[in-house]
MARSE-30433 format. One record per residue (C-alpha): residue number from 1; residue in three letters; chain; x, y, z. Coordinates in Angstrom, 3 decimals. Example, Ala and Ser with C-alpha at 12.3 -4.5 7.8 and 13.67 -1.06 7.14 Angstrom:
<sites>
pos 1; code ALA; unit A; x 12.300; y -4.500; z 7.800
pos 2; code SER; unit A; x 13.670; y -1.060; z 7.140
</sites>
This chain:
<sites>
pos 1; code UNK; unit A; x -0.061; y -0.036; z 0.255
pos 2; code UNK; unit A; x 0.714; y 3.356; z -1.136
pos 3; code UNK; unit A; x 0.905; y 6.491; z 1.347
pos 4; code UNK; unit A; x -0.633; y 9.817; z -0.104
pos 5; code UNK; unit A; x 0.005; y 13.233; z 1.029
pos 6; code UNK; unit A; x -1.788; y 16.096; z -0.760
pos 7; code UNK; unit A; x -0.554; y 20.168; z -0.431
pos 8; code UNK; unit A; x -2.497; y 21.811; z 2.248
pos 9; code UNK; unit A; x -4.073; y 23.817; z -0.987
pos 10; code UNK; unit A; x -5.551; y 20.813; z -2.345
pos 11; code UNK; unit A; x -8.191; y 20.473; z -0.248
pos 12; code UNK; unit A; x -9.275; y 23.655; z -0.498
pos 13; code UNK; unit A; x -9.290; y 23.463; z -4.657
pos 14; code UNK; unit A; x -11.326; y 20.088; z -4.705
pos 15; code UNK; unit A; x -14.354; y 22.552; z -3.294
pos 16; code UNK; unit A; x -13.485; y 24.402; z -6.729
pos 17; code UNK; unit A; x -13.597; y 21.679; z -8.970
pos 18; code UNK; unit A; x -16.990; y 19.801; z -10.977
pos 19; code UNK; unit A; x -17.767; y 16.753; z -9.197
pos 20; code UNK; unit A; x -17.235; y 14.836; z -11.914
pos 21; code UNK; unit A; x -13.505; y 16.117; z -11.641
pos 22; code UNK; unit A; x -13.438; y 15.556; z -7.898
pos 23; code UNK; unit A; x -14.779; y 11.635; z -8.845
pos 24; code UNK; unit A; x -11.929; y 11.000; z -11.345
pos 25; code UNK; unit A; x -9.412; y 12.521; z -8.543
pos 26; code UNK; unit A; x -10.687; y 9.641; z -6.064
pos 27; code UNK; unit A; x -10.613; y 6.794; z -8.064
pos 28; code UNK; unit A; x -6.832; y 8.046; z -8.947
pos 29; code UNK; unit A; x -6.232; y 8.230; z -5.305
pos 30; code UNK; unit A; x -7.819; y 4.742; z -4.867
pos 31; code UNK; unit A; x -5.332; y 3.135; z -7.737
pos 32; code UNK; unit A; x -2.336; y 4.915; z -6.177
pos 33; code UNK; unit A; x -3.124; y 3.967; z -2.955
pos 34; code UNK; unit A; x -3.622; y 0.556; z -3.318
pos 35; code UNK; unit A; x -0.985; y -0.643; z -6.555
pos 36; code UNK; unit A; x 1.260; y 2.209; z -6.824
pos 37; code UNK; unit A; x 1.762; y 4.619; z -9.653
pos 38; code UNK; unit A; x 2.932; y 1.991; z -12.017
pos 39; code UNK; unit A; x -1.081; y 0.738; z -12.505
pos 40; code UNK; unit A; x -1.774; y 4.276; z -13.739
pos 41; code UNK; unit A; x 0.113; y 3.429; z -16.883
pos 42; code UNK; unit A; x -2.770; y 0.785; z -17.630
pos 43; code UNK; unit A; x -5.585; y 3.031; z -17.692
pos 44; code UNK; unit A; x -5.131; y 5.017; z -21.013
pos 45; code UNK; unit A; x -7.729; y 7.760; z -20.065
pos 46; code UNK; unit A; x -5.247; y 9.389; z -16.996
pos 47; code UNK; unit A; x -2.766; y 9.045; z -20.182
pos 48; code UNK; unit A; x 0.007; y 9.705; z -17.527
pos 49; code UNK; unit A; x 3.029; y 11.649; z -18.072
pos 50; code UNK; unit A; x 6.855; y 12.598; z -16.487
pos 51; code UNK; unit A; x 6.973; y 16.072; z -16.739
pos 52; code UNK; unit A; x 10.292; y 18.134; z -18.206
pos 53; code UNK; unit A; x 11.495; y 21.838; z -17.334
pos 54; code UNK; unit A; x 10.431; y 23.458; z -14.459
pos 55; code UNK; unit A; x 8.726; y 20.053; z -13.286
pos 56; code UNK; unit A; x 11.144; y 18.330; z -13.851
pos 57; code UNK; unit A; x 11.218; y 14.842; z -11.288
pos 58; code UNK; unit A; x 7.384; y 15.255; z -11.183
pos 59; code UNK; unit A; x 4.380; y 13.518; z -12.961
pos 60; code UNK; unit A; x 0.913; y 14.560; z -14.416
pos 61; code UNK; unit A; x -2.379; y 12.545; z -14.881
pos 62; code UNK; unit A; x -5.240; y 13.843; z -16.421
pos 63; code UNK; unit A; x -8.828; y 14.058; z -14.625
pos 64; code UNK; unit A; x -10.438; y 15.196; z -17.564
pos 65; code UNK; unit A; x -9.700; y 17.260; z -20.748
pos 66; code UNK; unit A; x -8.847; y 19.999; z -18.840
pos 67; code UNK; unit A; x -7.436; y 19.339; z -14.962
pos 68; code UNK; unit A; x -4.578; y 17.520; z -14.145
pos 69; code UNK; unit A; x -3.173; y 15.985; z -11.065
pos 70; code UNK; unit A; x 0.485; y 16.950; z -10.818
pos 71; code UNK; unit A; x 2.649; y 14.575; z -8.404
pos 72; code UNK; unit A; x 5.986; y 13.425; z -7.192
pos 73; code UNK; unit A; x 6.950; y 9.854; z -5.971
pos 74; code UNK; unit A; x 9.172; y 9.248; z -3.252
pos 75; code UNK; unit A; x 10.176; y 5.470; z -4.021
pos 76; code UNK; unit A; x 12.470; y 5.040; z -0.986
pos 77; code UNK; unit A; x 9.253; y 6.015; z 1.541
pos 78; code UNK; unit A; x 6.295; y 4.723; z -1.104
pos 79; code UNK; unit A; x 4.633; y 8.003; z -0.962
pos 80; code UNK; unit A; x 3.301; y 10.213; z -3.448
pos 81; code UNK; unit A; x 3.161; y 13.571; z -2.722
pos 82; code UNK; unit A; x 0.090; y 15.374; z -4.983
pos 83; code UNK; unit A; x 1.032; y 18.908; z -5.102
pos 84; code UNK; unit A; x -1.795; y 20.596; z -7.562
pos 85; code UNK; unit A; x -5.033; y 20.053; z -9.079
pos 86; code UNK; unit A; x -5.022; y 22.540; z -11.881
pos 87; code UNK; unit A; x -6.070; y 23.567; z -14.966
pos 88; code UNK; unit A; x -3.827; y 22.142; z -17.898
pos 89; code UNK; unit A; x -1.868; y 25.722; z -18.655
pos 90; code UNK; unit A; x 1.907; y 24.226; z -18.502
</sites>
C-alpha cells in the first residue's frame, strides 16, 4: 500500500472543482493507494506522463480534458506527494 500526501491547497481546490473531476481524482487516489503509480499506465484515460523543464521529477495524470493532477513519487518511502490539481496550462 502506498501513502498519499496532499499539499494543503489540494483540499481547498477540490471544493471549487466540478464533481466529475473530484470523482475521477478519488478514483486516481484509490488506484495509487492500492497499486502504486505504475498501475496508472494501464488506464489510457489518465494519460500518465513525466514532466520536463521546471517540473522535472514530477508526473501528471489527466482527470479530464482540462484538469491534471501533478504529483511526485518518493520510492524510498513509498509515498506519493500530490502537489496540485490544476487546469492544463503548462
